[in-house]
C-alpha positions in Angstrom: 3.4 -14.0 24.0 2.5 -16.1 20.9 -0.7 -14.0 20.4 -1.2 -13.1 16.6 -0.8 -9.6 15.6 -4.2 -8.2 14.1 -5.4 -5.0 12.7 -8.9 -3.9 12.4 -8.1 -2.0 9.1 -5.5 -2.7 6.2 -4.6 -0.2 3.6 -2.9 -1.7 0.4 -1.1 0.6 -1.9 -0.4 -1.0 -5.3 3.0 0.3 -6.8 5.3 -0.2 -9.7 8.2 -2.3 -8.5 11.7 -2.8 -10.5 14.5 -5.2 -9.7 17.9 -3.3 -9.2 20.7 -5.7 -10.1 24.4 -5.2 -9.1 23.7 -3.8 -5.7 22.5 -6.9 -3.5 20.9 -6.6 -0.1 22.8 -8.1 2.9 21.4 -11.5 2.0 22.7 -11.3 -1.5 19.4 -11.0 -3.2 18.7 -8.2 -5.9 17.1 -5.1 -4.2 13.5 -4.0 -5.2 12.8 -0.4 -5.9 9.2 0.5 -5.3 7.9 3.7 -6.9 6.2 5.6 -4.2 6.1 8.9 -6.2 3.3 9.2 -8.8 -0.3 7.8 -8.5 -2.1 4.5 -8.5 -4.7 2.4 -7.0 -5.3 1.1 -3.4 -7.8 -0.8 -1.3 -8.9 -0.2 2.3 -10.2 -3.2 4.0 -12.4 -2.2 7.0 -15.4 -3.4 8.6 -15.6 -6.5 6.2 -15.5 -4.4 3.1 -13.0 -3.8 0.5 -13.1 0.1 -0.6 -11.4 1.0 -3.7 -9.1 4.1 -3.2 -6.7 6.2 -5.6 -3.4 7.5 -4.1 -1.1 10.3 -5.4 2.2 11.6 -4.3 3.6 14.3 -6.6 7.1 14.4 -5.2 9.2 12.5 -2.6 8.8 15.5 -0.1 5.0 15.2 -0.3 2.8 13.1 1.7 0.6 10.5 -0.1 -2.9 11.6 -0.6 -5.8 9.2 -0.7 -9.2 9.7 -2.3 -12.1 7.2 -2.8 -12.1 5.9 -6.3 -16.0 6.1 -6.7 -16.4 9.7 -5.5 -13.2 11.4 -5.5 -13.4 12.5 -2.0 -10.6 12.6 0.4 -10.3 9.3 2.5 -11.2 9.5 6.1 -9.3 6.7 7.8 -11.0 5.0 10.5 -9.7 5.1 14.1 -7.7 2.3 15.4 -4.6 0.3 14.2 -4.1 0.4 10.5 -1.6 -1.8 8.5 -0.3 -0.1 5.6 0.8 -2.7 3.0 2.8 -1.6 -0.2 2.4 -4.2 -2.7 3.6 -4.5 -6.2 1.3 -4.3 -9.1 0.7 -8.0 -10.5 1.5 -9.5 -7.0 -1.2 -11.9 -5.7 -3.4 -11.0 -2.9 -6.1 -13.1 -1.4 -9.3 -11.6 0.2 -10.9 -13.8 2.6 
């Protein structure tokens, strides 16, 4: 339809990433291993604000738990479409 995809809320999870050589993807590029078990920082973009978060996932069988960095309280996600972006630590991100 040529209409842009939009989301009212974007959740960014910053993760450690490593390059895996010797097992290329179908395009011949090195695969990327993103560490989704552990803990780290995140940001929720909602209502024109950037809200600092923390995430934790003790084991692969567990879900990811989110808390507000400032208070330590569990994150309450806003209603509506939320994009969850997993971004390697050190990658560029532009806030506009």
